[in-house]
MMTF fields as JSON, N, C-alpha, C and O atoms, coordinates in Angstrom:
{
  "mmtfVersion": "1.0.0",
  "mmtfProducer": "UNKNOWN",
  "numBonds": 459,
  "numAtoms": 460,
  "numGroups": 115,
  "numChains": 1,
  "numModels": 1,
  "chainsPerModel": [1],
  "groupsPerChain": [115],
  "chainIdList": ["A"],
  "bondAtomList": [4, 2, 8, 6, 12, 10, 16, 14, 20, 18, 24, 22, 28, 26, 32, 30, 36, 34, 40, 38, 44, 42, 48, 46, 52, 50, 56, 54, 60, 58, 64, 62, 68, 66, 72, 70, 76, 74, 80, 78, 84, 82, 88, 86, 92, 90, 96, 94, 100, 98, 104, 102, 108, 106, 112, 110, 116, 114, 120, 118, 124, 122, 128, 126, 132, 130, 136, 134, 140, 138, 144, 142, 148, 146, 152, 150, 156, 154, 160, 158, 164, 162, 168, 166, 172, 170, 176, 174, 180, 178, 184, 182, 188, 186, 192, 190, 196, 194, 200, 198, 204, 202, 208, 206, 212, 210, 216, 214, 220, 218, 224, 222, 228, 226, 232, 230, 236, 234, 240, 238, 244, 242, 248, 246, 252, 250, 256, 254, 260, 258, 264, 262, 268, 266, 272, 270, 276, 274, 280, 278, 284, 282, 288, 286, 292, 290, 296, 294, 300, 298, 304, 302, 308, 306, 312, 310, 316, 314, 320, 318, 324, 322, 328, 326, 332, 330, 336, 334, 340, 338, 344, 342, 348, 346, 352, 350, 356, 354, 360, 358, 364, 362, 368, 366, 372, 370, 376, 374, 380, 378, 384, 382, 388, 386, 392, 390, 396, 394, 400, 398, 404, 402, 408, 406, 412, 410, 416, 414, 420, 418, 424, 422, 428, 426, 432, 430, 436, 434, 440, 438, 444, 442, 448, 446, 452, 450, 456, 454],
  "bondOrderList": [1, 1, 1, 1, 1, 1, 1, 1, 1, 1, 1, 1, 1, 1, 1, 1, 1, 1, 1, 1, 1, 1, 1, 1, 1, 1, 1, 1, 1, 1, 1, 1, 1, 1, 1, 1, 1, 1, 1, 1, 1, 1, 1, 1, 1, 1, 1, 1, 1, 1, 1, 1, 1, 1, 1, 1, 1, 1, 1, 1, 1, 1, 1, 1, 1, 1, 1, 1, 1, 1, 1, 1, 1, 1, 1, 1, 1, 1, 1, 1, 1, 1, 1, 1, 1, 1, 1, 1, 1, 1, 1, 1, 1, 1, 1, 1, 1, 1, 1, 1, 1, 1, 1, 1, 1, 1, 1, 1, 1, 1, 1, 1, 1, 1],
  "groupList": [{"groupName": "MET", "atomNameList": ["N", "CA", "C", "O"], "elementList": ["N", "C", "C", "O"], "formalChargeList": [0, 0, 0, 0], "bondAtomList": [1, 0, 2, 1, 3, 2], "bondOrderList": [1, 1, 2], "singleLetterCode": "M", "chemCompType": "L-PEPTIDE LINKING"}, {"groupName": "GLN", "atomNameList": ["N", "CA", "C", "O"], "elementList": ["N", "C", "C", "O"], "formalChargeList": [0, 0, 0, 0], "bondAtomList": [1, 0, 2, 1, 3, 2], "bondOrderList": [1, 1, 2], "singleLetterCode": "Q", "chemCompType": "L-PEPTIDE LINKING"}, {"groupName": "ASN", "atomNameList": ["N", "CA", "C", "O"], "elementList": ["N", "C", "C", "O"], "formalChargeList": [0, 0, 0, 0], "bondAtomList": [1, 0, 2, 1, 3, 2], "bondOrderList": [1, 1, 2], "singleLetterCode": "N", "chemCompType": "L-PEPTIDE LINKING"}, {"groupName": "SER", "atomNameList": ["N", "CA", "C", "O"], "elementList": ["N", "C", "C", "O"], "formalChargeList": [0, 0, 0, 0], "bondAtomList": [1, 0, 2, 1, 3, 2], "bondOrderList": [1, 1, 2], "singleLetterCode": "S", "chemCompType": "L-PEPTIDE LINKING"}, {"groupName": "ILE", "atomNameList": ["N", "CA", "C", "O"], "elementList": ["N", "C", "C", "O"], "formalChargeList": [0, 0, 0, 0], "bondAtomList": [1, 0, 2, 1, 3, 2], "bondOrderList": [1, 1, 2], "singleLetterCode": "I", "chemCompType": "L-PEPTIDE LINKING"}, {"groupName": "ALA", "atomNameList": ["N", "CA", "C", "O"], "elementList": ["N", "C", "C", "O"], "formalChargeList": [0, 0, 0, 0], "bondAtomList": [1, 0, 2, 1, 3, 2], "bondOrderList": [1, 1, 2], "singleLetterCode": "A", "chemCompType": "L-PEPTIDE LINKING"}, {"groupName": "THR", "atomNameList": ["N", "CA", "C", "O"], "elementList": ["N", "C", "C", "O"], "formalChargeList": [0, 0, 0, 0], "bondAtomList": [1, 0, 2, 1, 3, 2], "bondOrderList": [1, 1, 2], "singleLetterCode": "T", "chemCompType": "L-PEPTIDE LINKING"}, {"groupName": "GLY", "atomNameList": ["N", "CA", "C", "O"], "elementList": ["N", "C", "C", "O"], "formalChargeList": [0, 0, 0, 0], "bondAtomList": [1, 0, 2, 1, 3, 2], "bondOrderList": [1, 1, 2], "singleLetterCode": "G", "chemCompType": "PEPTIDE LINKING"}, {"groupName": "LEU", "atomNameList": ["N", "CA", "C", "O"], "elementList": ["N", "C", "C", "O"], "formalChargeList": [0, 0, 0, 0], "bondAtomList": [1, 0, 2, 1, 3, 2], "bondOrderList": [1, 1, 2], "singleLetterCode": "L", "chemCompType": "L-PEPTIDE LINKING"}, {"groupName": "PRO", "atomNameList": ["N", "CA", "C", "O"], "elementList": ["N", "C", "C", "O"], "formalChargeList": [0, 0, 0, 0], "bondAtomList": [1, 0, 2, 1, 3, 2], "bondOrderList": [1, 1, 2], "singleLetterCode": "P", "chemCompType": "L-PEPTIDE LINKING"}, {"groupName": "LYS", "atomNameList": ["N", "CA", "C", "O"], "elementList": ["N", "C", "C", "O"], "formalChargeList": [0, 0, 0, 0], "bondAtomList": [1, 0, 2, 1, 3, 2], "bondOrderList": [1, 1, 2], "singleLetterCode": "K", "chemCompType": "L-PEPTIDE LINKING"}, {"groupName": "VAL", "atomNameList": ["N", "CA", "C", "O"], "elementList": ["N", "C", "C", "O"], "formalChargeList": [0, 0, 0, 0], "bondAtomList": [1, 0, 2, 1, 3, 2], "bondOrderList": [1, 1, 2], "singleLetterCode": "V", "chemCompType": "L-PEPTIDE LINKING"}, {"groupName": "GLU", "atomNameList": ["N", "CA", "C", "O"], "elementList": ["N", "C", "C", "O"], "formalChargeList": [0, 0, 0, 0], "bondAtomList": [1, 0, 2, 1, 3, 2], "bondOrderList": [1, 1, 2], "singleLetterCode": "E", "chemCompType": "L-PEPTIDE LINKING"}, {"groupName": "ASP", "atomNameList": ["N", "CA", "C", "O"], "elementList": ["N", "C", "C", "O"], "formalChargeList": [0, 0, 0, 0], "bondAtomList": [1, 0, 2, 1, 3, 2], "bondOrderList": [1, 1, 2], "singleLetterCode": "D", "chemCompType": "L-PEPTIDE LINKING"}, {"groupName": "ARG", "atomNameList": ["N", "CA", "C", "O"], "elementList": ["N", "C", "C", "O"], "formalChargeList": [0, 0, 0, 0], "bondAtomList": [1, 0, 2, 1, 3, 2], "bondOrderList": [1, 1, 2], "singleLetterCode": "R", "chemCompType": "L-PEPTIDE LINKING"}, {"groupName": "PHE", "atomNameList": ["N", "CA", "C", "O"], "elementList": ["N", "C", "C", "O"], "formalChargeList": [0, 0, 0, 0], "bondAtomList": [1, 0, 2, 1, 3, 2], "bondOrderList": [1, 1, 2], "singleLetterCode": "F", "chemCompType": "L-PEPTIDE LINKING"}, {"groupName": "CYS", "atomNameList": ["N", "CA", "C", "O"], "elementList": ["N", "C", "C", "O"], "formalChargeList": [0, 0, 0, 0], "bondAtomList": [1, 0, 2, 1, 3, 2], "bondOrderList": [1, 1, 2], "singleLetterCode": "C", "chemCompType": "L-PEPTIDE LINKING"}, {"groupName": "TYR", "atomNameList": ["N", "CA", "C", "O"], "elementList": ["N", "C", "C", "O"], "formalChargeList": [0, 0, 0, 0], "bondAtomList": [1, 0, 2, 1, 3, 2], "bondOrderList": [1, 1, 2], "singleLetterCode": "Y", "chemCompType": "L-PEPTIDE LINKING"}, {"groupName": "HIS", "atomNameList": ["N", "CA", "C", "O"], "elementList": ["N", "C", "C", "O"], "formalChargeList": [0, 0, 0, 0], "bondAtomList": [1, 0, 2, 1, 3, 2], "bondOrderList": [1, 1, 2], "singleLetterCode": "H", "chemCompType": "L-PEPTIDE LINKING"}, {"groupName": "TRP", "atomNameList": ["N", "CA", "C", "O"], "elementList": ["N", "C", "C", "O"], "formalChargeList": [0, 0, 0, 0], "bondAtomList": [1, 0, 2, 1, 3, 2], "bondOrderList": [1, 1, 2], "singleLetterCode": "W", "chemCompType": "L-PEPTIDE LINKING"}],
  "groupTypeList": [0, 1, 2, 1, 1, 3, 1, 2, 2, 2, 1, 4, 5, 2, 1, 1, 6, 7, 1, 8, 9, 10, 11, 10, 7, 9, 12, 0, 2, 13, 14, 13, 15, 11, 2, 13, 7, 8, 3, 3, 16, 10, 17, 8, 6, 13, 3, 8, 2, 4, 5, 4, 14, 12, 5, 3, 18, 12, 1, 8, 17, 3, 13, 17, 8, 1, 4, 8, 1, 12, 6, 18, 1, 3, 16, 14, 12, 8, 17, 2, 8, 0, 15, 14, 10, 7, 19, 17, 10, 8, 12, 5, 12, 12, 1, 1, 10, 4, 13, 1, 5, 17, 6, 1, 15, 3, 2, 17, 3, 3, 1, 15, 9, 17, 18],
  "groupIdList": [1, 2, 3, 4, 5, 6, 7, 8, 9, 10, 11, 12, 13, 14, 15, 16, 17, 18, 19, 20, 21, 22, 23, 24, 25, 26, 27, 28, 29, 30, 31, 32, 33, 34, 35, 36, 37, 38, 39, 40, 41, 42, 43, 44, 45, 46, 47, 48, 49, 50, 51, 52, 53, 54, 55, 56, 57, 58, 59, 60, 61, 62, 63, 64, 65, 66, 67, 68, 69, 70, 71, 72, 73, 74, 75, 76, 77, 78, 79, 80, 81, 82, 83, 84, 85, 86, 87, 88, 89, 90, 91, 92, 93, 94, 95, 96, 97, 98, 99, 100, 101, 102, 103, 104, 105, 106, 107, 108, 109, 110, 111, 112, 113, 114, 115],
  "secStructList": [7, 7, 6, 6, 7, 3, 3, 3, 6, 6, 3, 3, 3, 7, 7, 7, 7, 1, 7, 1, 7, 1, 1, 7, 7, 1, 1, 7, 7, 2, 2, 2, 2, 2, 2, 2, 2, 2, 2, 2, 2, 2, 2, 2, 2, 2, 2, 2, 2, 2, 2, 2, 2, 2, 7, 7, 1, 2, 2, 2, 2, 2, 2, 2, 2, 2, 2, 2, 2, 2, 2, 2, 2, 2, 2, 2, 2, 2, 2, 2, 2, 2, 2, 2, 6, 6, 7, 7, 7, 3, 3, 7, 7, 7, 2, 2, 2, 2, 2, 2, 2, 2, 2, 2, 2, 2, 2, 2, 4, 4, 4, 1, 1, 7, 7],
  "xCoordList": [0.838, 0.0, 0.88, 1.985, 0.374, 1.163, 1.24, 0.439, 2.233, 2.421, 1.231, 0.848, 0.637, -0.446, -1.753, -2.713, -1.792, -3.015, -3.237, -2.297, -4.484, -4.787, -5.959, -6.713, -6.103, -7.222, -7.795, -7.267, -8.87, -9.526, -10.974, -11.629, -11.48, -12.872, -13.242, -14.293, -12.382, -12.602, -12.649, -13.144, -12.159, -12.098, -10.674, -9.717, -10.555, -9.263, -9.346, -10.163, -8.51, -8.581, -7.295, -6.552, -7.05, -5.978, -6.569, -7.777, -5.732, -6.213, -6.582, -5.912, -7.654, -8.06, -6.987, -6.245, -6.928, -5.872, -6.057, -5.13, -7.226, -7.463, -7.928, -8.071, -8.167, -8.578, -10.09, -10.569, -10.838, -12.293, -12.764, -12.167, -13.836, -14.351, -14.973, -15.478, -14.933, -15.525, -17.043, -17.66, -17.644, -19.097, -19.368, -18.885, -20.148, -20.426, -21.538, -22.635, -21.252, -22.26, -22.826, -22.519, -23.644, -24.269, -23.313, -23.593, -22.196, -21.262, -20.478, -20.257, -20.067, -19.313, -17.837, -17.286, -17.206, -15.771, -15.065, -15.71, -13.754, -12.981, -13.496, -13.642, -13.771, -14.254, -15.581, -15.792, -16.477, -17.766, -17.588, -18.254, -16.686, -16.459, -15.886, -16.33, -14.904, -14.3, -15.314, -15.394, -16.084, -17.1, -18.161, -18.626, -18.538, -19.495, -18.924, -19.635, -17.655, -17.0, -16.97, -17.227, -16.656, -16.626, -18.014, -18.161, -19.028, -20.404, -20.8, -21.439, -20.424, -20.732, -20.021, -20.605, -18.758, -18.01, -18.68, -18.797, -19.117, -19.792, -21.069, -21.35, -21.833, -23.058, -22.732, -23.404, -21.7, -21.321, -20.882, -21.255, -20.094, -19.655, -20.844, -20.894, -21.789, -22.992, -23.752, -24.172, -23.93, -24.664, -23.912, -24.517, -22.596, -21.809, -21.841, -21.832, -21.88, -21.984, -23.246, -23.216, -24.343, -25.601, -25.459, -25.846, -24.907, -24.748, -23.874, -24.162, -22.821, -21.917, -22.64, -22.51, -23.389, -24.124, -25.129, -25.412, -25.67, -26.726, -26.246, -27.054, -24.961, -24.432, -24.499, -23.935, -25.193, -25.365, -24.29, -24.11, -23.589, -22.562, -21.189, -20.936, -20.315, -19.005, -18.149, -17.497, -18.14, -17.322, -17.879, -17.121, -19.205, -19.834, -19.476, -19.161, -19.531, -19.138, -17.696, -17.423, -16.793, -15.372, -15.181, -14.411, -15.891, -15.775, -16.291, -15.653, -17.449, -17.995, -17.042, -16.856, -16.448, -15.532, -14.311, -13.846, -13.796, -12.667, -13.07, -12.329, -14.245, -14.732, -14.932, -14.619, -15.456, -15.655, -14.324, -14.221, -13.323, -12.006, -11.442, -10.9, -11.57, -11.08, -11.876, -11.316, -13.172, -14.013, -13.672, -13.628, -13.43, -12.989, -11.672, -11.49, -10.76, -9.481, -9.694, -9.049, -10.599, -10.914, -11.512, -11.175, -12.4, -12.984, -11.889, -11.893, -10.961, -9.883, -9.033, -8.653, -8.737, -7.922, -8.65, -8.031, -9.954, -10.733, -10.811, -10.676, -11.032, -11.058, -9.716, -9.682, -8.617, -7.286, -7.059, -6.503, -7.489, -7.358, -8.152, -7.643, -9.393, -10.238, -9.661, -9.644, -9.192, -8.635, -7.357, -7.148, -6.508, -5.241, -5.481, -4.725, -6.523, -6.83, -7.667, -7.989, -8.022, -8.808, -10.297, -11.028, -10.754, -12.16, -12.961, -14.169, -12.323, -12.994, -12.504, -11.304, -13.426, -13.078, -13.623, -14.662, -12.914, -13.317, -13.549, -12.932, -14.422, -14.665, -13.858, -13.976, -13.05, -12.297, -13.213, -13.978, -13.131, -13.956, -13.14, -11.914, -13.829, -13.165, -12.619, -13.251, -11.447, -10.794, -11.682, -11.698, -12.415, -13.283, -14.345, -14.623, -14.936, -15.945, -15.333, -15.958, -14.127, -13.435, -13.173, -13.403, -12.694, -12.422, -13.693, -13.666, -14.819, -16.086, -16.526, -16.948, -16.434, -16.832, -15.93, -16.403, -14.647, -13.712, -14.073, -14.12, -14.327, -14.694, -15.997, -16.103, -16.978, -18.273, -18.13, -18.651, -17.432, -17.327, -16.319, -16.435, -15.349, -14.425, -15.166, -14.872, -16.123, -16.905, -17.773, -18.1, -18.145, -18.958, -18.201, -18.811, -16.878, -16.094, -16.272, -16.089, -16.617, -16.85, -18.082, -18.253, -18.947, -20.151, -19.92, -20.793, -18.768, -18.484, -18.245, -17.64, -18.709, -18.517, -17.042, -16.632, -16.259, -14.831, -14.029, -14.21, -13.167, -12.273, -10.94, -10.056],
  "yCoordList": [-1.187, 0.0, 1.246, 1.25, 2.275, 3.494, 4.275, 4.073, 5.183, 6.007, 6.916, 7.115, 7.475, 8.433, 7.758, 8.427, 6.446, 5.728, 5.81, 5.687, 6.017, 6.136, 5.245, 4.816, 4.974, 4.195, 4.937, 4.839, 5.674, 6.431, 5.992, 5.823, 5.807, 5.423, 4.228, 4.22, 3.223, 2.003, 2.236, 1.375, 3.354, 3.593, 3.414, 3.857, 2.751, 2.593, 3.414, 3.127, 4.431, 5.32, 6.11, 6.291, 6.571, 7.521, 8.918, 9.092, 9.911, 11.287, 11.702, 11.326, 12.482, 12.948, 13.85, 14.517, 13.852, 14.582, 16.084, 16.816, 16.575, 18.007, 18.589, 19.807, 17.773, 18.251, 18.462, 19.008, 18.046, 18.149, 19.464, 19.961, 20.025, 21.283, 21.039, 19.951, 22.066, 21.953, 21.857, 21.133, 22.581, 22.54, 21.877, 22.33, 20.794, 20.028, 20.686, 20.905, 20.999, 21.548, 20.443, 19.269, 20.802, 19.795, 19.178, 18.111, 19.846, 19.325, 18.139, 18.042, 17.24, 16.059, 16.424, 17.124, 15.941, 16.127, 14.789, 13.802, 14.759, 13.543, 12.361, 11.259, 12.586, 11.494, 10.959, 9.746, 11.844, 11.412, 10.521, 9.494, 10.919, 10.138, 8.756, 7.749, 8.715, 7.425, 6.563, 5.357, 7.171, 6.43, 5.865, 4.739, 6.649, 6.179, 4.987, 4.022, 5.062, 3.949, 2.696, 1.599, 2.853, 1.705, 1.099, -0.124, 1.936, 1.433, 0.677, -0.373, 1.204, 0.538, -0.81, -1.793, -0.857, -2.122, -3.158, -4.324, -2.736, -3.668, -4.214, -5.409, -3.352, -3.776, -4.756, -5.775, -4.441, -5.316, -6.69, -7.697, -6.753, -8.06, -8.884, -10.093, -8.25, -8.974, -9.519, -10.676, -8.698, -9.109, -10.188, -11.136, -10.038, -11.049, -12.395, -13.435, -12.395, -13.659, -14.407, -15.626, -13.7, -14.323, -14.839, -15.97, -14.017, -14.417, -15.664, -16.547, -15.739, -16.894, -18.164, -19.212, -18.066, -19.25, -19.745, -20.941, -18.835, -19.201, -19.362, -19.632, -19.202, -19.335, -20.798, -21.678, -21.042, -22.425, -22.833, -24.023, -21.881, -22.154, -22.011, -21.035, -22.961, -22.993, -21.772, -21.225, -21.336, -20.17, -18.897, -18.037, -18.782, -17.636, -17.618, -16.57, -18.794, -18.927, -18.45, -17.685, -18.888, -18.5, -17.0, -16.366, -16.438, -14.994, -14.192, -13.237, -14.592, -13.908, -14.014, -13.052, -15.184, -15.386, -14.47, -13.926, -14.3, -13.395, -11.95, -11.21, -11.56, -10.199, -9.972, -8.9, -10.991, -10.876, -10.656, -9.809, -11.41, -11.263, -9.854, -9.239, -9.358, -8.012, -6.946, -5.944, -7.168, -6.207, -6.204, -5.144, -7.379, -7.442, -6.691, -5.991, -6.837, -6.13, -4.623, -3.878, -4.173, -2.742, -2.244, -1.159, -3.044, -2.687, -2.518, -1.562, -3.452, -3.403, -2.156, -1.514, -1.817, -0.633, 0.645, 1.557, 0.72, 1.889, 1.973, 3.053, 0.818, 0.794, 1.272, 2.113, 0.737, 1.131, 2.629, 3.277, 3.183, 4.618, 5.407, 6.367, 5.003, 5.721, 5.62, 6.604, 4.43, 4.247, 5.07, 5.708, 5.051, 5.791, 7.29, 7.968, 7.81, 9.241, 9.61, 10.781, 8.62, 8.905, 9.038, 9.6, 8.532, 8.655, 7.414, 7.379, 6.404, 5.158, 4.761, 4.594, 4.612, 4.286, 2.904, 2.486, 2.213, 0.896, 0.938, 1.734, 0.098, -0.024, -1.204, -2.321, -0.961, -2.03, -2.732, -2.085, -4.048, -4.819, -5.134, -5.233, -5.289, -5.642, -7.065, -7.938, -7.288, -8.597, -9.696, -10.812, -9.398, -10.399, -10.896, -12.094, -9.994, -10.388, -11.208, -12.139, -10.868, -11.64, -13.05, -14.024, -13.162, -14.477, -15.311, -16.512, -14.679, -15.396, -15.921, -17.072, -15.102, -15.528, -16.655, -17.608, -16.548, -17.596, -18.918, -19.955, -18.883, -20.097, -20.678, -21.885, -19.822, -20.275, -20.984, -22.084, -20.36, -20.931, -22.072, -22.936, -22.099, -23.227, -24.484, -25.578, -24.328, -25.475, -26.037, -27.224, -25.214, -25.688, -26.68, -27.532, -26.576, -27.43, -28.902, -29.744, -29.232, -30.637, -31.194, -32.411, -30.324, -30.747, -30.983, -31.529, -30.586, -30.757, -32.244, -32.942, -32.722, -34.137, -34.502, -35.637, -33.539, -33.804, -32.753, -31.554, -33.195, -32.258, -32.861, -32.209],
  "zCoordList": [0.0, 0.0, 0.0, 0.543, -0.608, -0.771, 0.533, 1.445, 0.606, 1.791, 2.051, 3.204, 0.991, 1.178, 1.557, 1.937, 1.456, 1.791, 3.293, 4.077, 3.685, 5.098, 5.443, 4.569, 6.727, 7.213, 8.416, 9.524, 8.194, 9.244, 9.315, 8.287, 10.539, 10.721, 9.856, 9.215, 9.84, 9.067, 7.565, 6.838, 7.076, 5.638, 5.149, 5.783, 4.004, 3.345, 2.075, 1.199, 1.967, 0.806, 0.676, 1.641, -0.526, -0.78, -0.703, -0.866, -0.458, -0.442, -1.853, -2.815, -1.975, -3.293, -3.876, -3.156, -5.187, -5.89, -5.857, -6.205, -5.45, -5.392, -6.707, -6.814, -7.703, -9.015, -9.108, -10.101, -8.105, -8.162, -7.551, -6.596, -8.107, -7.538, -6.169, -5.891, -5.312, -3.972, -4.046, -3.265, -4.98, -5.166, -6.509, -7.546, -6.477, -7.688, -8.48, -7.965, -9.725, -10.64, -11.518, -11.309, -12.495, -13.349, -14.381, -14.928, -14.642, -15.633, -15.053, -13.846, -15.962, -15.525, -15.402, -16.252, -14.335, -14.161, -14.411, -14.766, -14.225, -14.497, -13.684, -14.212, -12.404, -11.554, -12.076, -12.096, -12.497, -13.038, -14.268, -14.398, -15.17, -16.383, -16.061, -16.613, -15.168, -14.817, -14.065, -14.298, -13.168, -12.428, -13.375, -13.195, -14.38, -15.378, -16.152, -16.43, -16.49, -17.182, -16.33, -16.826, -15.038, -14.136, -13.981, -13.988, -13.841, -13.737, -15.0, -14.923, -16.155, -17.427, -17.518, -17.975, -17.082, -17.093, -16.202, -16.578, -15.031, -14.117, -14.753, -14.659, -15.393, -16.059, -17.193, -17.352, -17.976, -19.091, -18.612, -19.214, -17.534, -17.047, -16.554, -16.782, -15.889, -15.454, -16.659, -16.658, -17.679, -18.874, -19.655, -20.156, -19.753, -20.466, -19.759, -20.418, -18.429, -17.705, -18.102, -18.272, -18.25, -18.68, -20.11, -20.405, -20.993, -22.392, -22.514, -23.321, -21.724, -21.771, -21.326, -21.958, -20.255, -19.777, -20.805, -20.87, -21.609, -22.547, -23.987, -24.875, -24.232, -25.598, -26.034, -25.383, -27.14, -27.604, -28.609, -28.868, -29.165, -30.173, -29.525, -28.819, -29.756, -29.089, -29.415, -28.525, -30.674, -31.03, -30.398, -29.951, -30.362, -29.711, -28.224, -27.661, -27.602, -26.194, -25.991, -25.066, -26.833, -26.718, -26.911, -26.19, -27.894, -28.144, -26.949, -26.507, -26.436, -25.257, -24.065, -23.319, -23.897, -22.778, -22.893, -21.891, -24.104, -24.332, -24.036, -23.389, -24.513, -24.266, -22.767, -22.25, -22.07, -20.617, -19.904, -19.018, -20.289, -19.662, -19.901, -18.983, -21.108, -21.425, -20.666, -20.221, -20.523, -19.802, -18.318, -17.693, -17.75, -16.351, -16.163, -15.167, -17.114, -17.025, -17.071, -16.333, -17.937, -18.011, -16.698, -16.226, -16.117, -14.813, -13.769, -12.994, -13.762, -12.772, -12.948, -11.969, -14.183, -14.455, -14.038, -13.49, -14.292, -13.869, -12.351, -11.775, -11.7, -10.236, -9.672, -8.774, -10.2, -9.712, -9.882, -8.995, -11.019, -11.256, -10.218, -9.64, -9.983, -9.017, -7.602, -6.861, -7.234, -5.892, -5.728, -4.695, -6.75, -6.696, -6.539, -5.843, -7.177, -7.111, -5.889, -5.691, -5.067, -3.871, -4.145, -3.329, -5.278, -5.668, -5.318, -5.551, -4.768, -4.408, -3.026, -2.808, -2.107, -0.732, -0.387, -0.899, 0.479, 0.945, 2.449, 3.157, 2.923, 4.352, 4.89, 4.387, 5.897, 6.539, 7.533, 8.248, 7.574, 8.497, 9.741, 9.687, 10.851, 12.1, 11.995, 11.401, 12.571, 12.486, 13.065, 12.545, 14.127, 14.755, 13.764, 13.71, 12.986, 11.998, 10.874, 10.366, 10.492, 9.462, 9.966, 9.248, 11.198, 11.791, 11.896, 11.629, 12.285, 12.384, 11.026, 10.918, 9.998, 8.653, 8.163, 7.544, 8.436, 8.029, 8.688, 8.027, 9.982, 10.708, 10.167, 9.95, 9.953, 9.451, 8.102, 7.918, 7.173, 5.84, 5.778, 4.909, 6.66, 6.72, 7.146, 6.664, 8.046, 8.491, 7.373, 7.385, 6.417, 5.289, 4.418, 3.773, 4.397, 3.499, 3.823, 2.944, 5.036, 5.378, 4.685, 4.62, 4.165, 3.482, 1.99, 1.315, 1.466, 0.047, -0.243, 0.571, -1.377, -1.692, -1.931, -1.689, -2.402, -2.648, -1.884, -2.093, -1.021, -0.352, -0.12, 0.436]
}
């Protein structure tokens, strides 16, 4: 993690770059454009997952799968850009809750037919 990254009030984020206006007007700024791109990528990956499951032709399936992989990569790049510029924040979870979830789901593995 970078030096400028901070964790305050359970938030993991970088400081904003300072390029955004203090008062948001109706016009789109850089963050709006990148956020719109990320939202579009998320929608496309959801839709492509459905198309892949329902593709009846093998070549169509392969083409969709390639497009899905490229779209996921684009999503990741947009997310990384937003996070790096401080435009995307994450919530840190308490260690106790993480440990509880790990224990809960680890116990499920005994129910799998192959382990």
